C-alpha positions as CSV (number, residue, x, y, z in Angstrom):
1,X,85.6,135.8,70.8
2,X,89.3,136.0,69.9
3,X,91.3,132.8,69.9
4,X,93.6,134.1,72.6
5,X,90.6,134.9,74.9
6,X,89.0,131.5,74.2
7,X,92.2,129.8,75.1
8,X,92.6,131.8,78.2
9,X,89.1,130.9,79.3
10,X,89.6,127.2,78.5
11,X,92.7,127.1,80.6
12,X,91.5,129.3,83.5
13,X,92.5,128.0,86.8
14,X,89.7,127.5,89.3
15,X,89.3,125.6,92.6
16,X,89.4,121.8,92.0
17,X,89.5,118.9,94.5
18,X,92.0,116.0,94.4
19,X,89.1,113.7,93.6
20,X,88.3,115.8,90.5
21,X,91.9,115.8,89.4
22,X,92.1,112.0,89.8
23,X,88.8,111.6,87.8
24,X,90.2,113.8,85.0
25,X,93.5,111.8,85.0
26,X,91.6,108.6,84.4
27,X,89.3,110.2,81.8
28,X,92.3,111.6,79.9
29,X,94.2,108.3,80.1
30,X,91.1,106.5,78.7
31,X,90.7,109.0,75.9
32,X,94.4,109.0,74.9
33,X,95.0,105.3,75.0
34,X,92.5,102.6,74.0
35,X,94.6,100.0,75.9
36,X,93.6,101.6,79.3
37,X,90.9,99.8,81.1
38,X,89.5,100.4,84.6
39,X,88.4,97.6,86.9
40,X,87.0,97.6,90.4
41,X,84.0,97.2,92.7
42,X,81.2,99.6,92.1
43,X,83.4,101.8,89.8
44,X,80.9,101.8,86.9
45,X,77.3,102.8,87.6
46,X,78.1,104.1,91.1
47,X,81.4,105.9,90.1
48,X,83.2,104.3,93.1
49,X,82.7,104.8,96.8
50,X,84.5,108.1,96.6
51,X,83.1,108.9,93.1
52,X,86.6,109.0,91.6
53,X,85.3,107.2,88.5
54,X,82.1,109.1,88.3
55,X,80.8,109.4,84.7
56,X,83.5,107.3,83.1
57,X,81.4,104.2,82.4
58,X,78.8,106.4,80.8
59,X,81.4,108.1,78.6
60,X,83.6,105.1,77.7
61,X,81.3,102.1,78.2
62,X,81.3,99.3,80.8
63,X,83.8,97.3,78.8
64,X,86.5,99.9,79.7
65,X,85.1,100.9,83.1
66,X,84.1,97.6,84.5
67,X,82.3,96.7,87.7
68,X,83.8,93.5,89.1
69,X,82.7,91.0,91.7
70,X,83.7,91.5,95.3
71,X,86.8,89.4,94.9
72,X,90.1,91.3,95.1
73,X,92.3,88.4,94.3
74,X,90.2,87.8,91.2
75,X,90.3,91.4,90.2
76,X,94.1,91.6,90.4
77,X,94.6,88.2,88.8
78,X,92.4,89.3,85.8
79,X,94.4,92.6,85.5
80,X,97.7,90.6,85.4
81,X,96.4,88.6,82.4
82,X,95.2,91.8,80.7
83,X,98.6,93.5,81.2
84,X,100.5,90.4,79.9
85,X,98.5,90.7,76.7
86,X,99.2,94.3,76.1
87,X,96.5,96.2,77.9
88,X,97.0,98.9,80.6
89,X,94.6,98.0,83.4
90,X,93.9,100.3,86.3
91,X,92.5,98.5,89.3
92,X,90.7,100.2,92.2
93,X,90.9,98.5,95.6
94,X,87.8,100.0,97.3
95,X,89.6,100.5,100.7
96,X,93.1,100.0,101.8
97,X,92.5,96.9,104.0
98,X,90.3,95.4,101.3
99,X,93.4,94.9,99.2
100,X,94.9,92.3,101.5
101,X,93.1,89.3,99.8
102,X,94.9,90.2,96.6
103,X,98.3,90.3,98.3
104,X,99.4,86.9,97.1
105,X,98.8,87.9,93.5
106,X,100.8,91.1,94.1
107,X,103.8,89.4,95.7
108,X,103.9,86.2,93.6
109,X,103.1,87.6,90.2
110,X,102.7,91.4,89.8
111,X,106.0,92.3,91.4
112,X,108.0,89.5,89.8
113,X,106.8,89.2,86.2
114,X,109.2,91.5,84.6
115,X,112.2,90.0,86.4
116,X,110.9,86.5,85.9
117,X,110.9,87.0,82.1
118,X,114.3,88.8,82.1
119,X,112.6,92.1,81.0
120,X,110.7,90.5,78.1
121,X,107.3,90.9,79.7
122,X,106.6,94.3,81.4
123,X,103.5,94.6,83.5
124,X,101.9,98.0,82.9
125,X,99.4,97.8,85.7
126,X,98.3,100.5,88.1
127,X,96.7,99.6,91.4
128,X,94.8,102.5,93.0
129,X,94.4,102.2,96.8
130,X,92.5,104.7,98.9
131,X,94.4,104.7,102.1
132,X,94.9,106.4,105.5
133,X,92.7,107.8,108.2
134,X,91.1,111.1,109.0
135,X,87.6,110.4,107.7
136,X,86.1,108.7,110.7
137,X,86.2,105.3,109.1
138,X,86.0,102.1,111.1
139,X,88.5,99.2,111.1
140,X,89.5,98.0,107.6
141,X,88.7,101.5,106.2
142,X,91.6,103.5,107.4
143,X,94.8,101.4,107.1
144,X,98.1,102.8,106.0
145,X,99.6,99.8,104.2
146,X,102.5,101.3,102.4
147,X,105.2,99.3,104.3
148,X,103.9,96.1,102.8
149,X,104.3,97.3,99.3
150,X,107.7,98.9,100.0
151,X,109.0,95.6,101.2
152,X,108.0,94.0,97.9
153,X,110.8,94.4,95.3
154,X,109.5,95.1,91.8
155,X,106.7,97.6,92.7
156,X,106.7,101.3,92.3
157,X,104.8,103.1,95.2
158,X,103.7,106.7,94.9
159,X,101.3,108.9,96.8
160,X,100.1,112.4,96.0
161,X,99.5,115.2,98.5
162,X,98.4,118.0,96.1
163,X,95.8,118.4,93.4
164,X,98.4,118.8,90.7
165,X,100.3,115.7,91.8
166,X,97.1,113.7,91.9
167,X,96.7,114.3,88.2
168,X,100.4,114.2,87.2
169,X,101.4,111.2,89.2
170,X,98.4,109.1,88.2
171,X,99.0,109.8,84.5
172,X,102.7,108.9,85.0
173,X,101.7,105.7,86.8
174,X,99.3,104.6,84.0
175,X,102.0,105.3,81.4
176,X,104.6,103.3,83.3
177,X,105.6,99.8,82.1
178,X,106.2,98.8,85.7
179,X,103.4,98.0,88.2
180,X,102.6,101.0,90.3
181,X,100.8,101.0,93.7
182,X,99.0,104.4,93.6
183,X,98.1,105.3,97.2
184,X,95.4,107.9,97.4
185,X,95.0,109.7,100.8
186,X,91.3,109.6,101.5
187,X,91.4,112.6,103.8
188,X,92.7,114.7,100.9
189,X,90.1,113.7,98.3
190,X,88.2,117.0,99.1
191,X,91.2,119.2,99.5
192,X,91.2,122.0,97.0
193,X,93.7,124.1,94.9
194,X,93.5,126.3,91.9
195,X,94.0,124.1,88.9
196,X,93.2,123.9,85.3
197,X,92.1,120.5,83.9
198,X,92.8,121.7,80.3
199,X,96.3,122.9,81.1
200,X,97.4,120.9,84.1
201,X,100.6,121.9,85.9
202,X,103.7,120.0,85.0
203,X,104.9,118.1,88.0
204,X,108.0,116.0,88.7
205,X,107.7,112.4,87.7
206,X,107.8,109.2,89.7
207,X,111.0,108.9,91.8
208,X,111.3,112.6,92.6
209,X,110.7,114.3,96.0
210,X,109.7,118.0,96.3
211,X,110.5,120.6,99.0
212,X,107.1,122.0,99.8
213,X,108.4,124.6,102.2
214,X,112.1,125.6,102.5
215,X,113.6,126.0,106.0
216,X,116.8,126.0,108.0
217,X,116.1,124.6,111.5
218,X,115.0,121.0,110.7
219,X,113.5,118.9,107.9
220,X,110.0,117.3,108.3
221,X,110.1,114.3,106.0
222,X,106.6,113.1,105.0
223,X,104.3,112.0,102.3
224,X,100.6,111.7,101.3
225,X,98.1,112.6,104.0
226,X,100.7,114.0,106.5
227,X,102.0,116.7,104.2
228,X,99.3,119.3,105.1
229,X,99.8,118.5,108.8
230,X,103.5,119.1,108.5
231,X,103.0,122.4,106.6
232,X,100.6,123.5,109.4
233,X,103.2,122.5,112.0
234,X,105.9,124.4,110.1
235,X,103.7,127.5,110.2
236,X,103.0,127.1,113.9
237,X,106.7,126.6,114.6
238,X,107.5,130.1,113.5
239,X,106.2,131.3,116.8
240,X,109.0,129.4,118.6
241,X,111.6,130.7,116.2
242,X,111.9,127.4,114.2
243,X,112.2,127.6,110.5
244,X,111.1,124.1,109.3
245,X,111.6,122.6,105.9
246,X,108.9,120.3,104.7
247,X,109.9,117.5,102.2
248,X,107.2,115.7,100.4
249,X,108.6,112.4,99.2
250,X,105.8,111.7,96.7
251,X,107.5,108.6,95.5
252,X,108.3,106.0,98.1
253,X,109.8,103.6,95.5
254,X,111.8,104.6,93.5
255,X,113.2,106.7,96.4
256,X,114.8,110.1,96.0
257,X,117.8,109.9,98.2
258,X,119.4,112.9,96.5
259,X,116.8,115.4,97.5
260,X,116.4,113.9,100.9
261,X,120.1,114.0,101.6
262,X,120.5,117.6,100.4
263,X,117.7,118.8,102.7
264,X,118.9,117.1,105.8
265,X,122.5,118.1,105.3
266,X,121.3,121.6,105.0
267,X,119.2,121.7,108.1
268,X,121.1,119.1,110.3
269,X,118.0,117.7,111.9
270,X,115.1,115.5,110.7
271,X,111.7,114.3,111.8
272,X,109.9,111.6,109.8
273,X,106.1,111.8,109.9
274,X,103.6,109.3,108.7
275,X,100.2,107.8,109.7
276,X,101.1,104.1,109.7
277,X,102.5,102.3,112.8
278,X,106.1,103.2,113.7
279,X,107.6,99.8,114.3
280,X,108.7,98.4,110.9
281,X,107.1,101.3,109.1
282,X,108.4,103.4,106.1
283,X,109.8,105.9,108.6
284,X,112.2,103.3,110.0
285,X,113.8,102.8,106.5
286,X,113.8,106.6,105.9
287,X,115.5,107.3,109.2
288,X,118.1,104.6,108.5
289,X,118.9,106.1,105.1
290,X,119.2,109.6,106.6
291,X,121.6,108.3,109.3
292,X,123.7,106.4,106.8
293,X,124.0,109.3,104.4
294,X,124.0,112.3,106.7
295,X,125.6,111.1,109.9
296,X,128.3,113.7,110.0
297,X,125.8,116.5,109.3
298,X,123.3,115.6,111.9
299,X,123.0,117.7,115.1
300,X,120.5,115.3,116.7
301,X,119.1,111.8,116.3
302,X,116.5,111.3,113.6
303,X,113.0,111.2,115.2
304,X,109.7,109.8,114.1
305,X,106.1,110.9,114.6
306,X,103.8,108.1,113.5
307,X,100.6,106.3,114.3
308,X,100.8,104.0,117.3
309,X,101.6,100.4,117.1
310,X,98.0,99.2,117.4
311,X,95.2,98.2,115.1
312,X,93.5,101.3,113.8
313,X,91.3,102.7,116.6
314,X,87.6,103.6,116.5
315,X,86.7,106.9,114.9
316,X,86.3,108.7,118.2
317,X,89.9,108.0,119.0
318,X,91.7,108.5,115.7
319,X,92.6,112.1,116.4
320,X,94.8,110.8,119.2
321,X,96.3,108.1,116.9
322,X,97.2,110.2,113.9
323,X,100.3,112.5,113.8
324,X,99.2,116.0,114.9
325,X,100.8,119.5,114.9
326,X,101.4,119.2,118.7
327,X,103.2,115.8,118.4
328,X,105.3,117.1,115.5
329,X,106.3,120.3,117.4
330,X,107.1,118.2,120.5
331,X,109.5,116.1,118.3
332,X,111.1,119.3,116.9
333,X,111.6,120.6,120.4
334,X,113.4,117.4,121.3
335,X,115.8,118.0,118.4
336,X,117.0,121.2,119.9
337,X,118.6,119.7,123.0
338,X,122.0,120.9,122.1
339,X,120.7,124.5,122.0
340,X,119.1,124.4,125.4
341,X,115.7,123.2,124.1
342,X,113.5,120.6,125.8
């Protein structure tokens, strides 16, 4: 076999899931840097509830892929100490709402350490949080907790919506000297795309948004699990003559105002879409930023399509709670009032 043919086969793109891309990102980080250590509940022998760490303990040993007690505050507190002494811990919080017991550590220490030491002590710590609904999970298994983290200065907050971003953003998070909340959309773990683990796509880094679909009628501003829903809504909107742009924020902090502003100024209309509750949610801050920066370009008020302001509902009701294509298109229709729309 020729070298060229062998290389082509090694880098051949084939269907891969987001879960597989995340697993490969962790494996490559462990292989490339001996200071990387994984900690979490059931991540070793079991490979995690969602099997994101499957096989890593066997390959790298339980000293680098460590099962921990069921004590989130203890897990994160341990990781803080590890990071202070030069390691790069990657913590898995088993489910979104399970992370709340560790919130005091996050606010009091993780977010403040670099500022507290005037930059002398970085905290290279990644906190993986499976989040969001759409999997039929019960209460405490489907929260969207991003607003808590966004309101905590000192944290970076990112969330992938594609297979390529899952790999690229996680590698960037682990390499960062700042603490990163890495929000993994549970409903997208099994989404697929053609991807090569041996030659992964280059993706923009932390702090950069991406236009997933260009358009002229309005901008759908979204992130994480709502990106595929917005793309589906944009496709359906063509039947009504609307050409919708879909902006995937990817990084909620640092925030890419430049790409957001350029998109909304181009379309003149904006709808923010996310799963978490609307009141005090990330969408409120995004809508405020759009209004402040694009006021003279807006043809209509900025609208939001979000989860309702209630605790997460039982599985049989979540399809009514989560943003849907119909709810998004209804919001877009309301943006068209100055052109005779609804």
